[in-house]
C-alpha positions as CSV (number, residue, x, y, z in Angstrom):
1,M,0.0,0.0,0.0
2,A,1.2,3.5,-0.7
3,E,0.3,4.7,2.8
4,A,-0.5,3.2,6.1
5,Y,-4.2,2.4,6.8
6,T,-5.9,2.7,10.2
7,P,-9.2,0.9,10.4
8,A,-12.2,2.6,12.0
9,P,-15.7,1.3,13.0
10,P,-18.4,1.8,10.4
11,E,-20.9,4.7,10.7
12,G,-23.9,3.7,12.7
13,G,-22.2,1.2,14.9
14,G,-20.8,-2.3,14.6
15,S,-17.2,-3.5,14.6
16,D,-16.5,-5.0,11.2
17,E,-15.1,-2.9,8.4
18,Y,-15.1,-4.2,4.9
19,W,-12.4,-3.0,2.5
20,C,-12.6,-3.8,-1.2
21,Q,-9.3,-4.2,-3.0
22,M,-8.8,-5.3,-6.5
23,I,-5.9,-7.6,-7.1
24,D,-4.7,-8.4,-10.6
25,P,-3.0,-11.9,-10.6
26,G,-1.1,-10.8,-13.8
27,L,-2.2,-13.7,-15.9
28,T,-1.2,-13.2,-19.6
29,K,-3.2,-16.2,-21.1
30,T,-6.2,-18.2,-20.2
31,A,-5.6,-20.2,-17.0
32,F,-7.4,-21.6,-14.0
33,L,-6.7,-19.7,-10.7
34,T,-7.4,-22.3,-8.1
35,G,-6.2,-20.6,-5.0
36,T,-4.8,-17.6,-3.3
37,Q,-3.2,-16.8,0.0
38,F,-4.2,-14.0,2.3
39,A,-1.5,-13.0,4.8
40,P,-2.5,-9.9,6.9
41,E,0.2,-8.1,8.8
42,N,-1.9,-7.7,11.9
43,V,-4.1,-10.8,12.4
44,A,-5.7,-9.2,15.5
45,I,-7.7,-6.9,13.3
46,A,-7.6,-8.6,9.9
47,H,-8.6,-12.2,10.4
48,H,-10.3,-13.3,7.1
49,A,-10.8,-12.4,3.5
50,V,-13.7,-12.8,1.1
51,V,-12.5,-13.1,-2.5
52,Y,-14.5,-12.7,-5.7
53,A,-13.4,-13.2,-9.3
54,V,-14.1,-10.2,-11.5
55,P,-14.3,-11.1,-15.2
56,P,-11.9,-9.1,-17.4
57,G,-14.8,-7.1,-18.9
58,G,-15.8,-6.0,-15.4
59,A,-12.5,-4.7,-14.2
60,A,-13.1,-1.2,-15.6
61,A,-16.5,-0.9,-13.8
62,V,-14.8,-1.9,-10.5
63,R,-12.1,0.7,-11.0
64,E,-14.7,3.4,-11.9
65,Q,-16.7,2.6,-8.7
66,D,-13.6,2.6,-6.6
67,A,-12.6,6.1,-8.0
68,K,-16.0,7.4,-6.8
69,T,-15.3,6.6,-3.1
70,P,-12.6,7.8,-0.7
């Protein structure tokens, strides 16, 4: 990450914070991606990940939505 991130509780209460991050596996040809590894630096606050596959045609829409939010 370009700069350090400090988590904060969501508005309206609760304790879980969800952070969406797009990760490009860098595949250059058709392939099966059968696994990934999530290794948080601070397991006390980041203890799991939910991963979704975005088809190549959807990447631009994800980046556009990301640009709209701080």
